[in-house]
C-alpha positions as CSV (number, residue, x, y, z in Angstrom):
1,X,0.0,0.0,0.0
2,X,1.5,3.3,-0.9
3,X,0.2,6.7,-2.0
4,X,0.3,6.6,-5.7
5,X,-0.1,9.9,-7.6
6,X,-1.9,8.2,-10.4
7,X,-4.7,7.1,-8.1
8,X,-5.1,10.6,-6.8
9,X,-5.3,11.9,-10.3
10,X,-7.8,9.2,-11.3
11,X,-9.9,10.3,-8.3
12,X,-9.8,13.8,-9.5
13,X,-11.0,12.7,-13.0
14,X,-13.8,10.7,-11.4
15,X,-14.9,13.6,-9.4
16,X,-14.9,15.9,-12.5
17,X,-13.6,18.8,-10.4
18,X,-12.2,21.3,-12.9
19,X,-9.4,23.5,-11.7
20,X,-9.3,27.1,-13.0
21,X,-6.2,28.2,-14.7
22,X,-3.7,29.8,-12.3
23,X,-4.9,27.8,-9.3
24,X,-7.0,30.0,-7.1
25,X,-7.0,30.0,-3.3
26,X,-9.9,28.1,-1.8
27,X,-10.3,28.5,1.9
28,X,-12.4,25.9,3.8
29,X,-13.8,27.3,7.1
30,X,-14.1,24.2,9.3
31,X,-16.2,24.3,12.4
32,X,-15.3,20.6,13.1
33,X,-13.3,18.6,15.6
34,X,-14.2,16.0,18.2
35,X,-15.3,17.3,21.6
36,X,-13.1,20.0,23.0
37,X,-10.4,22.5,22.0
38,X,-7.7,19.9,22.2
39,X,-9.3,17.7,19.6
40,X,-9.8,20.2,16.7
41,X,-7.9,20.4,13.4
42,X,-5.3,22.7,14.8
43,X,-3.1,22.5,17.8
44,X,-4.4,24.1,21.0
45,X,-2.1,25.8,23.5
46,X,-2.6,23.0,26.0
47,X,-1.3,20.5,23.5
48,X,1.4,22.4,21.6
49,X,2.7,24.5,24.5
50,X,5.8,26.4,23.3
51,X,6.2,23.9,20.5
52,X,6.0,20.1,20.1
53,X,8.1,17.9,17.9
54,X,6.4,14.7,16.6
55,X,7.7,11.6,14.8
56,X,7.7,13.4,11.5
57,X,10.5,15.6,12.8
58,X,8.4,18.8,12.5
59,X,7.8,21.1,15.4
60,X,4.2,22.3,15.7
61,X,3.0,25.4,17.5
62,X,-0.4,26.7,18.8
63,X,-2.7,27.3,15.8
64,X,-0.8,25.1,13.4
65,X,-2.8,22.5,11.5
66,X,-2.2,19.0,12.8
67,X,-0.3,16.6,10.5
68,X,-3.4,14.8,9.1
69,X,-4.8,18.2,8.0
70,X,-1.6,19.4,6.6
71,X,-1.6,16.4,4.4
72,X,-5.3,16.8,3.6
73,X,-4.5,20.3,2.3
74,X,-1.9,18.8,-0.1
75,X,-4.3,16.1,-1.2
76,X,-7.2,18.4,-1.9
77,X,-4.9,20.8,-3.8
78,X,-3.7,18.0,-5.9
79,X,-7.2,16.7,-6.6
80,X,-8.9,20.1,-7.3
81,X,-6.0,21.9,-9.0
82,X,-6.5,24.8,-6.6
83,X,-4.6,26.0,-3.6
84,X,-6.8,24.6,-0.9
85,X,-6.4,26.1,2.6
86,X,-8.0,24.5,5.6
87,X,-8.9,27.0,8.3
88,X,-9.7,25.2,11.5
89,X,-10.1,28.4,13.6
90,X,-13.9,28.4,13.3
91,X,-14.2,25.4,15.6
92,X,-15.3,26.5,19.1
93,X,-14.1,23.3,20.8
94,X,-17.6,22.2,22.0
95,X,-19.4,18.9,22.0
96,X,-21.1,18.2,18.7
97,X,-24.5,19.3,19.9
98,X,-23.2,22.6,21.4
99,X,-21.0,23.2,18.4
100,X,-24.0,22.9,16.0
101,X,-26.2,25.0,18.3
102,X,-23.5,27.7,18.2
103,X,-23.4,27.9,14.4
104,X,-26.9,27.0,13.3
105,X,-28.0,30.6,13.1
106,X,-24.9,31.8,11.4
107,X,-24.1,29.1,8.9
108,X,-22.9,31.7,6.4
109,X,-19.7,32.0,8.4
110,X,-18.6,28.4,8.1
111,X,-18.3,25.9,5.3
112,X,-18.3,22.6,7.2
113,X,-19.9,22.0,10.6
114,X,-20.6,19.0,12.7
115,X,-23.3,17.9,15.1
116,X,-25.4,14.9,16.3
117,X,-26.6,12.9,13.2
118,X,-30.3,13.2,14.0
119,X,-30.0,17.0,14.5
120,X,-28.0,17.3,11.2
121,X,-30.7,15.4,9.3
122,X,-33.5,17.4,10.8
123,X,-31.8,20.7,10.1
124,X,-30.8,19.5,6.6
125,X,-34.5,19.0,5.8
126,X,-35.0,22.8,6.5
127,X,-32.7,23.5,3.5
128,X,-29.7,24.8,5.5
129,X,-27.3,22.0,4.7
130,X,-26.1,20.5,1.4
131,X,-28.0,17.3,0.4
132,X,-25.1,15.0,-0.5
133,X,-27.3,12.7,-2.4
134,X,-27.5,15.4,-5.1
135,X,-23.7,15.0,-5.6
136,X,-23.5,11.2,-5.6
137,X,-21.3,11.3,-8.7
138,X,-18.7,13.4,-6.8
139,X,-18.5,11.1,-3.8
140,X,-18.3,7.6,-5.4
141,X,-16.3,6.1,-2.6
142,X,-19.0,7.0,-0.1
143,X,-21.7,5.6,-2.4
144,X,-19.7,2.3,-2.9
145,X,-19.4,2.0,0.9
146,X,-23.2,2.4,1.2
147,X,-23.7,-0.4,-1.3
148,X,-21.6,-2.7,0.7
149,X,-23.2,-1.8,4.0
150,X,-27.0,-1.2,3.6
151,X,-27.6,-0.3,7.2
152,X,-25.1,2.6,6.9
153,X,-27.1,4.1,4.0
154,X,-30.4,3.6,6.0
155,X,-28.8,5.1,9.1
156,X,-28.1,8.4,7.4
157,X,-31.2,8.7,5.2
158,X,-33.2,11.8,6.2
159,X,-36.0,11.6,3.7
160,X,-37.3,8.5,2.1
161,X,-39.2,10.4,-0.6
162,X,-36.0,12.1,-1.9
163,X,-33.3,9.8,-0.5
164,X,-31.6,12.9,0.9
165,X,-28.7,12.6,3.4
166,X,-26.8,15.5,4.8
167,X,-23.7,14.1,6.5
168,X,-20.8,11.7,6.0
169,X,-21.1,9.0,8.6
170,X,-18.5,8.5,11.3
171,X,-17.3,5.1,12.4
172,X,-15.1,4.5,15.5
173,X,-14.3,1.1,14.0
174,X,-16.9,-0.7,12.0
175,X,-18.5,-4.2,11.9
176,X,-16.6,-5.3,15.0
177,X,-17.2,-5.8,18.7
178,X,-17.0,-2.7,20.8
179,X,-17.1,-3.4,24.5
180,X,-16.2,-6.6,26.3
181,X,-15.9,-8.1,29.8
182,X,-12.5,-7.4,31.4
183,X,-11.2,-9.4,34.3
184,X,-8.1,-9.8,36.6
185,X,-7.4,-13.3,35.3
186,X,-4.5,-13.8,37.7
187,X,-7.1,-13.6,40.6
188,X,-9.3,-16.0,38.6
189,X,-6.4,-18.5,38.2
190,X,-5.4,-18.3,41.9
191,X,-8.9,-19.3,42.9
192,X,-9.8,-22.0,40.4
193,X,-6.7,-23.7,39.1
194,X,-4.6,-26.5,40.5
195,X,-4.8,-29.9,42.0
196,X,-6.7,-30.6,45.2
197,X,-8.7,-28.2,47.3
198,X,-8.3,-24.5,47.6
199,X,-6.8,-23.4,51.0
200,X,-6.2,-20.0,52.5
201,X,-4.8,-18.8,55.8
202,X,-7.6,-16.2,56.1
203,X,-10.8,-15.4,54.3
204,X,-14.2,-13.7,54.8
205,X,-17.7,-15.2,54.7
206,X,-19.9,-14.7,51.7
207,X,-22.9,-12.5,52.2
208,X,-26.4,-13.9,52.8
209,X,-27.6,-14.9,49.4
210,X,-30.0,-12.7,47.5
211,X,-29.4,-13.4,43.9
212,X,-31.4,-16.4,42.5
213,X,-30.5,-18.8,39.7
214,X,-31.0,-17.6,36.1
215,X,-29.7,-20.7,34.3
216,X,-31.4,-24.1,34.6
217,X,-31.2,-26.0,37.8
218,X,-31.4,-29.4,36.2
219,X,-31.1,-31.1,32.8
220,X,-28.5,-30.4,30.1
221,X,-27.8,-27.7,27.6
222,X,-25.3,-27.8,24.7
223,X,-23.2,-24.8,23.8
224,X,-21.1,-24.3,20.6
225,X,-17.8,-22.8,21.5
226,X,-14.2,-22.6,20.0
227,X,-11.9,-25.4,20.9
228,X,-9.0,-24.9,23.3
229,X,-6.8,-23.2,20.7
230,X,-9.5,-21.3,18.9
231,X,-9.2,-23.1,15.6
232,X,-12.5,-25.0,15.3
233,X,-16.0,-25.2,16.8
234,X,-16.8,-27.9,19.5
235,X,-19.9,-28.5,21.5
236,X,-19.6,-28.4,25.3
237,X,-22.4,-29.7,27.6
238,X,-23.5,-28.0,30.8
239,X,-24.8,-31.0,32.7
240,X,-26.9,-29.6,35.6
241,X,-27.9,-33.1,36.7
242,X,-24.2,-33.9,37.6
243,X,-24.0,-31.3,40.4
244,X,-26.8,-28.8,40.2
245,X,-26.9,-25.1,39.5
246,X,-24.0,-23.5,41.4
247,X,-26.0,-20.5,42.7
248,X,-28.8,-22.8,43.9
249,X,-26.3,-25.0,45.7
250,X,-24.6,-22.1,47.3
251,X,-28.0,-20.6,48.3
252,X,-28.9,-23.8,50.0
253,X,-25.9,-23.5,52.3
254,X,-26.3,-19.7,52.8
255,X,-23.4,-17.7,54.1
256,X,-20.2,-19.7,54.0
257,X,-16.5,-19.2,54.2
258,X,-14.6,-17.9,51.1
259,X,-12.6,-21.1,51.0
260,X,-15.8,-23.3,51.1
261,X,-17.3,-21.1,48.3
262,X,-14.2,-21.6,46.1
263,X,-14.2,-25.4,46.6
264,X,-17.9,-25.6,45.8
265,X,-17.3,-23.7,42.5
266,X,-14.3,-26.0,41.7
267,X,-16.4,-29.1,42.2
268,X,-19.2,-27.6,40.2
269,X,-16.9,-26.9,37.2
270,X,-15.4,-30.4,37.4
271,X,-18.7,-32.2,37.4
272,X,-20.9,-30.0,35.2
273,X,-18.3,-30.0,32.4
274,X,-17.3,-33.7,32.9
275,X,-13.7,-32.8,33.8
276,X,-13.2,-31.0,30.4
277,X,-11.3,-28.1,31.9
278,X,-9.1,-30.3,34.1
279,X,-7.0,-28.4,36.6
280,X,-7.2,-25.2,34.5
281,X,-10.7,-24.4,35.5
282,X,-10.1,-20.7,34.9
283,X,-10.5,-21.4,31.1
284,X,-14.2,-21.7,31.8
285,X,-14.0,-17.9,31.9
286,X,-10.8,-16.8,30.1
287,X,-10.0,-19.6,27.6
288,X,-10.7,-19.8,23.9
289,X,-13.2,-22.4,25.0
290,X,-14.8,-20.3,27.7
291,X,-18.4,-21.2,28.3
292,X,-19.3,-19.1,31.4
293,X,-22.8,-17.7,32.2
294,X,-24.4,-15.3,34.6
295,X,-24.8,-17.8,37.5
296,X,-21.2,-18.9,37.2
297,X,-20.1,-15.3,37.3
298,X,-22.1,-14.6,40.4
299,X,-20.6,-17.7,42.1
300,X,-17.1,-16.5,41.1
301,X,-17.8,-12.9,42.4
302,X,-18.9,-14.4,45.7
303,X,-15.5,-16.2,45.8
304,X,-13.6,-13.1,44.9
305,X,-15.0,-10.7,47.5
306,X,-14.7,-13.4,50.2
307,X,-11.0,-14.0,49.6
308,X,-9.3,-10.6,49.5
309,X,-6.4,-11.8,51.7
310,X,-5.5,-14.5,49.1
311,X,-5.9,-12.2,46.2
312,X,-4.5,-8.8,47.2
313,X,-3.3,-9.2,50.7
314,X,-5.9,-6.8,52.2
315,X,-9.3,-7.2,53.7
316,X,-11.3,-5.8,50.8
317,X,-11.7,-6.3,47.1
318,X,-14.4,-4.9,44.7
319,X,-16.1,-7.4,42.4
320,X,-17.7,-5.6,39.5
321,X,-17.0,-2.0,38.9
322,X,-17.3,0.7,36.2
323,X,-14.5,3.0,34.9
324,X,-15.6,6.2,36.6
325,X,-18.2,5.5,39.1
326,X,-19.5,9.0,39.6
327,X,-20.0,9.8,35.9
328,X,-23.2,8.9,34.1
329,X,-21.3,8.3,30.9
330,X,-19.6,5.3,32.4
331,X,-22.0,3.9,35.1
332,X,-24.4,2.4,32.5
333,X,-21.6,-0.1,31.6
334,X,-22.7,-2.1,34.7
335,X,-26.3,-2.6,33.6
336,X,-25.1,-3.1,30.0
337,X,-23.0,-6.1,31.2
338,X,-26.3,-7.2,32.7
339,X,-27.8,-7.3,29.2
340,X,-25.1,-9.8,28.1
341,X,-25.7,-11.8,31.3
342,X,-29.5,-12.0,31.1
343,X,-30.3,-11.9,27.4
344,X,-31.6,-8.4,27.1
345,X,-31.8,-6.4,23.9
346,X,-31.8,-2.6,23.7
347,X,-29.3,-1.9,26.4
348,X,-26.6,-1.2,23.8
349,X,-28.7,-0.1,20.8
350,X,-27.3,2.1,18.1
351,X,-30.4,4.4,18.7
352,X,-32.1,5.0,22.0
353,X,-33.0,1.5,23.4
354,X,-34.5,0.2,20.1
355,X,-34.0,-3.2,18.5
356,X,-35.7,-5.1,15.7
357,X,-37.8,-8.2,16.6
358,X,-37.9,-11.3,14.5
359,X,-40.9,-10.0,12.6
360,X,-39.0,-6.9,11.5
361,X,-40.7,-4.4,13.9
362,X,-38.9,-2.0,16.2
363,X,-39.2,-2.7,19.9
364,X,-38.2,-0.3,22.7
365,X,-36.2,-2.1,25.4
366,X,-37.5,0.4,28.0
367,X,-40.9,-1.1,27.5
368,X,-39.9,-4.8,28.1
369,X,-40.1,-6.5,31.4
370,X,-36.9,-8.4,30.8
371,X,-34.9,-5.2,30.8
372,X,-36.1,-4.2,34.2
373,X,-35.8,-7.8,35.5
374,X,-32.1,-7.8,34.5
375,X,-31.4,-4.5,36.2
376,X,-33.1,-5.9,39.3
377,X,-30.9,-9.0,39.2
378,X,-27.9,-6.7,39.1
379,X,-29.4,-5.0,42.2
380,X,-29.5,-8.5,43.9
381,X,-25.8,-8.8,43.2
382,X,-25.2,-5.4,44.7
383,X,-27.1,-6.4,47.8
384,X,-24.5,-9.2,48.2
385,X,-21.7,-6.7,47.9
386,X,-20.6,-8.1,44.5
387,X,-20.7,-4.6,42.9
388,X,-18.3,-1.9,44.0
389,X,-19.3,0.2,47.0
390,X,-18.0,3.2,45.1
391,X,-20.5,2.5,42.4
392,X,-23.3,2.3,44.9
393,X,-22.4,5.6,46.5
394,X,-21.2,7.3,43.3
395,X,-17.8,8.1,44.9
396,X,-16.0,11.1,43.4
397,X,-12.5,9.6,43.3
398,X,-13.0,6.0,42.2
399,X,-11.8,4.9,38.9
400,X,-10.0,2.0,37.3
401,X,-6.8,4.1,37.4
402,X,-7.0,3.5,41.2
403,X,-8.6,0.1,41.3
404,X,-6.2,-1.8,39.0
405,X,-2.7,-0.6,40.2
406,X,-3.9,-0.9,43.8
407,X,-5.2,-4.4,43.3
408,X,-8.7,-3.4,44.5
409,X,-10.9,-4.4,41.6
410,X,-11.7,-7.6,39.7
411,X,-14.1,-7.1,36.8
412,X,-15.6,-4.5,34.5
413,X,-17.2,-4.1,31.1
414,X,-15.4,-1.6,28.8
415,X,-13.2,-0.9,25.8
416,X,-10.2,-3.3,25.4
417,X,-7.5,-1.0,24.2
418,X,-7.9,2.0,26.5
419,X,-8.4,-0.2,29.6
420,X,-5.9,-2.9,29.2
421,X,-3.2,-0.2,29.0
422,X,-3.6,-0.3,32.8
423,X,-1.6,-3.5,32.7
424,X,1.5,-1.3,32.6
425,X,0.7,-0.4,36.2
426,X,0.4,-4.1,37.3
427,X,3.2,-6.3,38.6
428,X,4.8,-9.3,36.9
429,X,2.2,-12.1,36.4
430,X,-0.8,-9.9,37.0
431,X,-3.2,-9.6,34.1
432,X,-6.3,-7.5,33.4
433,X,-7.7,-9.0,30.3
434,X,-10.7,-9.3,28.0
435,X,-12.6,-12.5,28.5
436,X,-15.1,-14.3,26.3
437,X,-18.7,-13.0,26.0
438,X,-21.0,-15.0,28.3
439,X,-23.6,-17.6,27.3
440,X,-27.1,-16.5,28.0
441,X,-30.7,-17.3,27.1
442,X,-31.7,-15.3,24.1
443,X,-35.0,-15.1,22.2
444,X,-34.0,-14.5,18.6
445,X,-37.2,-16.0,17.2
446,X,-35.7,-19.3,16.0
447,X,-37.9,-21.2,18.5
448,X,-40.4,-20.3,21.3
449,X,-38.1,-21.7,24.1
450,X,-35.3,-19.4,23.1
451,X,-31.7,-20.5,22.6
452,X,-28.6,-20.6,24.8
453,X,-25.8,-18.9,23.0
454,X,-23.4,-16.0,23.0
455,X,-24.6,-12.7,21.6
456,X,-23.4,-9.2,21.9
457,X,-25.3,-6.0,20.9
458,X,-22.1,-4.0,21.4
459,X,-21.4,-3.9,17.7
460,X,-19.7,-1.0,15.8
461,X,-21.8,0.8,13.3
462,X,-22.5,4.5,12.4
463,X,-21.9,6.7,15.4
464,X,-24.8,9.0,16.4
465,X,-22.5,12.0,16.8
466,X,-19.7,13.9,15.0
467,X,-21.5,14.0,11.7
468,X,-19.8,16.4,9.3
469,X,-22.1,18.4,7.0
470,X,-21.6,21.2,4.5
471,X,-23.2,24.5,5.1
472,X,-25.3,25.6,2.2
473,X,-25.0,29.3,3.0
474,X,-21.3,28.9,3.5
475,X,-20.6,27.6,0.0
476,X,-23.3,29.5,-1.7
477,X,-22.1,30.7,-5.1
478,X,-18.7,29.2,-4.6
479,X,-18.4,26.0,-6.7
480,X,-14.7,25.6,-6.1
481,X,-15.3,25.5,-2.3
482,X,-18.2,23.1,-2.6
483,X,-16.1,20.8,-4.9
484,X,-13.2,20.9,-2.4
485,X,-15.4,19.8,0.5
486,X,-17.0,17.0,-1.6
487,X,-13.5,15.9,-2.5
488,X,-12.5,15.8,1.1
489,X,-15.5,13.6,2.0
490,X,-14.9,11.3,-1.0
491,X,-11.1,11.0,-0.3
492,X,-11.8,10.2,3.4
493,X,-13.7,7.1,2.2
494,X,-11.0,5.9,-0.2
495,X,-8.5,3.3,0.9
496,X,-5.8,5.9,1.1
497,X,-8.1,8.3,2.9
498,X,-9.1,5.8,5.5
499,X,-5.4,5.2,6.3
500,X,-4.8,9.0,6.6
501,X,-7.9,9.4,8.8
502,X,-6.7,6.6,11.1
503,X,-2.9,6.7,11.1
504,X,-2.1,10.2,10.0
505,X,0.4,10.9,7.2
506,X,3.0,8.6,5.8
507,X,5.7,9.9,8.1
508,X,3.9,8.2,11.0
509,X,3.8,4.8,9.2
510,X,6.6,2.3,8.8
511,X,7.8,1.9,5.1
512,X,9.9,-0.4,3.1
513,X,12.9,0.6,1.0
514,X,10.8,1.1,-2.0
515,X,8.5,3.5,-0.2
516,X,5.6,1.0,0.2
517,X,4.0,0.5,3.6
518,X,5.2,-2.3,5.8
519,X,2.0,-4.2,6.6
520,X,0.5,-6.9,8.8
521,X,-2.6,-9.0,8.6
522,X,-5.5,-7.5,10.5
523,X,-8.9,-9.2,10.3
524,X,-8.0,-10.7,7.0
525,X,-6.6,-7.5,5.4
526,X,-3.1,-6.2,5.0
527,X,-2.9,-2.9,7.0
528,X,0.1,-0.6,7.6
529,X,2.5,-0.9,10.5
530,X,2.9,2.1,12.8
531,X,6.3,3.7,12.8
532,X,8.5,3.2,15.9
533,X,8.7,7.0,16.4
534,X,4.9,7.2,16.4
535,X,4.6,4.5,19.1
536,X,7.2,6.4,21.1
537,X,5.1,9.6,20.7
538,X,2.0,7.6,21.8
539,X,3.5,6.6,25.1
540,X,5.4,9.8,25.8
541,X,2.5,12.1,25.0
542,X,-0.7,10.1,25.7
543,X,0.3,7.2,28.0
544,X,-0.5,4.7,25.3
545,X,-4.1,5.9,24.8
546,X,-4.5,5.6,21.0
547,X,-7.6,7.7,20.6
548,X,-6.3,10.6,22.8
549,X,-3.0,10.6,20.9
550,X,-4.6,10.4,17.4
551,X,-7.1,13.2,18.1
552,X,-4.9,15.5,20.1
553,X,-1.6,15.2,18.2
554,X,-2.2,13.7,14.7
555,X,-5.7,15.1,14.1
556,X,-6.9,11.7,12.9
557,X,-9.9,9.7,14.0
558,X,-12.1,12.8,14.3
559,X,-14.7,11.5,11.9
560,X,-15.3,9.4,8.8
561,X,-13.9,5.8,9.1
562,X,-11.5,4.9,11.8
563,X,-9.7,1.6,11.2
564,X,-9.0,-0.4,14.3
565,X,-5.7,-1.6,12.8
566,X,-3.7,1.3,14.3
567,X,-5.5,1.0,17.7
568,X,-4.7,-2.8,17.7
569,X,-1.0,-2.1,17.4
570,X,-1.2,0.2,20.3
571,X,-2.9,-2.4,22.5
572,X,-1.0,-3.9,25.4
573,X,0.1,-7.4,24.8
574,X,-2.3,-8.6,27.5
575,X,-5.1,-6.7,25.7
576,X,-4.2,-8.4,22.4
577,X,-4.3,-11.8,24.1
578,X,-7.8,-11.4,25.3
579,X,-9.0,-9.8,22.0
580,X,-7.6,-12.6,20.0
581,X,-9.8,-15.1,21.7
582,X,-12.9,-13.0,21.2
583,X,-12.0,-12.4,17.5
584,X,-11.6,-16.2,17.0
585,X,-15.0,-16.8,18.5
586,X,-16.6,-14.2,16.2
587,X,-14.8,-15.6,13.2
588,X,-16.0,-19.1,14.0
589,X,-19.6,-17.8,14.5
590,X,-19.9,-18.7,18.2
591,X,-20.4,-15.1,19.1
592,X,-23.4,-13.7,17.3
593,X,-24.1,-10.1,16.7
594,X,-26.2,-7.6,14.8
595,X,-25.5,-7.3,11.0
596,X,-25.0,-4.1,9.0
597,X,-27.7,-5.3,6.6
598,X,-31.4,-6.0,6.5
599,X,-31.4,-9.6,7.6
600,X,-34.1,-12.3,6.9
601,X,-34.5,-12.7,10.7
602,X,-35.0,-9.1,11.7
603,X,-33.6,-9.8,15.2
604,X,-30.1,-9.7,13.7
605,X,-30.6,-6.4,11.8
606,X,-28.6,-3.6,13.4
607,X,-30.9,-0.7,14.2
608,X,-30.1,2.4,12.1
609,X,-28.5,5.2,14.1
610,X,-31.1,7.7,12.8
611,X,-34.5,7.3,11.3
612,X,-36.1,9.6,8.6
613,X,-38.7,11.3,10.7
614,X,-41.0,14.0,9.3
615,X,-40.8,17.3,11.0
616,X,-44.2,16.7,12.6
617,X,-42.9,13.4,13.9
618,X,-39.8,15.0,15.3
619,X,-42.0,17.5,17.1
620,X,-44.2,14.8,18.5
621,X,-41.1,12.8,19.7
622,X,-39.7,15.9,21.4
623,X,-43.0,16.3,23.2
624,X,-42.7,12.8,24.7
625,X,-40.4,14.1,27.5
626,X,-41.6,11.7,30.2
627,X,-39.9,8.7,28.7
628,X,-36.7,10.6,27.8
629,X,-36.4,12.1,31.3
630,X,-36.1,8.6,32.9
631,X,-33.2,7.7,30.7
632,X,-31.2,10.9,30.3
633,X,-27.6,11.9,30.8
634,X,-28.5,13.1,34.3
635,X,-30.7,10.1,35.5
636,X,-31.0,6.6,34.1
637,X,-33.6,4.4,35.6
638,X,-31.8,1.2,34.7
639,X,-28.7,2.5,36.5
640,X,-30.9,3.5,39.5
641,X,-32.5,0.1,39.7
642,X,-29.0,-1.5,40.0
643,X,-28.4,0.7,43.1
644,X,-31.9,1.0,44.6
645,X,-34.0,-1.8,43.1
646,X,-37.3,-1.5,41.2
647,X,-39.1,1.8,42.3
648,X,-42.3,2.0,44.3
649,X,-42.5,-1.7,44.9
650,X,-43.3,-2.4,41.2
651,X,-42.6,-5.7,39.5
652,X,-40.6,-5.7,36.3
653,X,-43.8,-6.2,34.3
654,X,-45.6,-3.3,36.0
655,X,-42.6,-1.0,35.4
656,X,-42.6,-1.9,31.7
657,X,-46.3,-1.2,31.5
658,X,-45.7,2.2,33.2
659,X,-43.1,3.1,30.6
660,X,-45.5,2.1,27.8
661,X,-48.6,3.8,29.1
662,X,-47.8,6.5,31.7
663,X,-44.6,7.7,29.9
664,X,-46.2,7.4,26.5
665,X,-43.8,4.7,25.3
666,X,-46.5,3.3,23.0
667,X,-46.7,6.6,21.1
668,X,-42.9,6.7,20.9
669,X,-42.7,3.2,19.4
670,X,-45.5,4.0,16.9
671,X,-43.6,7.0,15.7
672,X,-40.4,5.1,15.4
673,X,-42.0,2.2,13.6
674,X,-43.7,4.6,11.1
675,X,-40.3,5.9,10.1
676,X,-38.8,2.5,10.1
677,X,-41.5,1.1,7.8
678,X,-40.9,4.0,5.3
679,X,-37.2,3.3,5.5
680,X,-37.6,-0.4,4.7
681,X,-39.9,0.4,1.8
682,X,-37.3,2.9,0.5
683,X,-34.6,0.2,0.9
684,X,-36.7,-2.4,-1.0
685,X,-37.5,0.1,-3.8
686,X,-33.9,1.2,-4.2
687,X,-32.4,-2.4,-4.4
């Protein structure tokens, strides 16, 4: 892979962008970035300081364009034949919603602006933004991507009568798993592995049991799983007749010593799986052939919190925790894990809490009893002390930055790359690693009894923010400016453009003697290797956090398509180890997930990030504030149920009915399905 001038020139011919003689200056006023002043197109004072030298050998100062956008100026000038100047000074450094709110009444002062995708589409329908569908011939790379990924096209369609769309979609990775369970597997191994019984000089007693079994208490179920080295699919049997359900057995005993709890779990694993895992019982959770479920996790957490002296040498350890336990942006990861554990759809939807049922209709997870029952089960776990006390009290100072290096936390649900970096603060032999997605009972419509399988709703598709759109007033009467912006969007979706928008310019990529990229195989495709100097910058400037480094220093991964190939190379070796097991399971089909297509069984169709609502529908949806208020950035009922239990003594069924009737959920779902039906009709007609 290398940047070849002929390809760029071919792109220029394809776009039919005619340069005027003499190459005029074309300035693009860009009110775009990511979410603050440090993540714009140009260096902020906080980042550049008195000057910062990067791996390309160039020293950058406050106000200078970041390397990605210096290169983009060159590319656009080559394509258009004009002297393209990218002006990033219009960006106010706000979140996407605040940024668009700032500019929406003065769009004549900017050429490209960004905002939430639904807002951009709604505003585009007022005539204020350029309808990109009218320029399909000038963005062929984008159109080709839509053809390959139908849900992407449906996710951005603003009007099914005209096919209008007003923004280039943003992908923080695409068609891949997003979040995954993370665990201190060295603790796991200490408890479960080895010959004979577990012993300890000191332990605590488990709490009085509250949580009740979710999985069967008798009979057998068969699970398809990767084999021990992840190369083929095998079938493992959970034989509940051999020992019984581990939670039920523990509950019969009641409170017990931590040592007794561990030995019960060891015996359960040996008998339930017919000795399959041998003395490496930890592989039930962290192997390629992991087959764990909610009840087994609860039993494990009981063992963990009752054995702190054996695990961290103190008298306390937290079981399940979230990254920042006082921030609403992170706390929902606890109930989202509950979705994986208890077979709940909608917790990790691409839009609100919506999912498609087997009949192809949209369902709102907030109006399903199973969603409230799952959160209530998480509350039962909390009552046993299995969820972090800091989570329960919303402690101001708690975070994984403290839990992991201080050996205080066991398990979370989060992003692999950014969180397994914390292994750098652990000691030799300690591992904080992604583990396999759990087995649960899912109702995917294949039979009335449901199916025991692995499924994740945390699947990368179009993001619902950072949508970049062209201001109609900004480019009015200036064809050269409009063409340059269209060329920018089109180039970002080319193979070369995707590399630039992920890696930055060539100077940050390792090359061979002939100038071609040095590559490695990533998910079946050859992708560039990051230069050594870039990795040095990454650790020196951003402590190994890829996204922070890319956005703050390179100016990449701000929008368009972010390849995970760069991020993967920046992942800690322990992070790669866990991710490899999950990737193998996905490749073998033993972890199922939504598809970026309209599937025959609607249950597997990924919900579009936005829907094409009429203005009247949008007004009606905005008026349904009761439902939104219960699941906002300030208060989330599912999160609250984990802490406090179901409100007002209601059952899960009664709470679901309240959301449907008292909070006008029925009307919400009707409006969403009306738009979804039109979108499906549009899709069928356009095939």
